[in-house]
N, C-alpha and C positions, 0 to 999 in steps of 0.2 A: 625394476627396483621400486618398491613403494616409496612414496614421498616421505613418510615418517622415518624410513631407514636412511634416506639421504640427509634429513635434518639431524639424525643421530650422529653423523660424522662431525666432530668438532671443527675440523678444518673448513668443511663446507659451510657450517653454521657461521663461522667467523667471516667467511667471504660474503655470505648473504647479508650479514649485519653491516659489513663495510659498504656493500653495494646500496643497501637501504639508506645508510647515512648520506652517501654521496648523492643519491637521487633526491633525498629530502632537501639537501642544501641547494641543489640545482633548481628544484621546484620553488623553494623559498625565494631564491634570487629572481626567478622568472615572475613570480607573483608580486614581488616588491616593485617590479617595473610597472609604472602606471599604464603604459600602452598595452602590455600583455594582460594586466588585470582587467582593463577596460574591454579588451578583445574577448577574454574568457567570459566576462559578464554579458557582453553583447551576444555571444554564442549561446550561452545558457538562456538568456531572455528569448532569443529566436527559437530555441528548441521548445521552450514552454509554450510559446505562441503557436508554433507548428503543431504541437500535440493538441492544444485546445481546438485549433482549426480542424484537425483530423477527427477529433471526437465529435465536433459539431457535424461534420460531413457524414460520419458513420450514423449518428443519430437521425439525421435527415433521410439518409438512405433507408434505414430501418423503418422509419415512419412511412416513407413512400411505399415500402413493400408490406406495410401493415404488420410489422413485427415489433415486439417490444424492445426498448433499449434497456441498458443496465439500470438507468435511473427509474424507468417504468417498473422494472422487476423489483427494485429496492423499495419503491413507494408501495407496491402491492404487498411486499413482505411486511412492511411496517403496519399497513392496514390490517393484514391478517393477524399479526401479533396483538394489535389493539383489540380486534374482535375476539380473539382467543381469551385474552385477559378479561374482557367484558363477560363472555360466556362462563368462564370459571367463577367470576364473582356472582353472576346470577344463579348458577348451579349451587353455590355455597349458600346463598340466601334462601333458595327453595328448600335445600336440605335442612337448614336451621328452622325454617317454618314448619317442617314435618317432624321436628323434634329429634333429628339425627345429629348427634354431637360430632364436631370436627368436619362436617361436610363430606364424609366418606360415601362413596357410591355403592 
């Protein structure tokens, strides 16, 4: 049964809304507790630090294998975009010097 058909049933929709309200109240009470809020904050901080550590490790491994990291590829992409813009500007100036209007090739 498709999910849309389930939500089309008014009885199930009411039950889902009631469940969402109850879960919302429970989560609100949990987060109002300073200990739980501090625990969640500590968990999130740890997750962010773990991700940063993992990303550093991956970058170091890629560097050791002489492979580009995502940052390396992004930096190259930015440089290529700058070069492309510079070449477009030069081409336009050359075309204008030849008397071609609008820089068309």
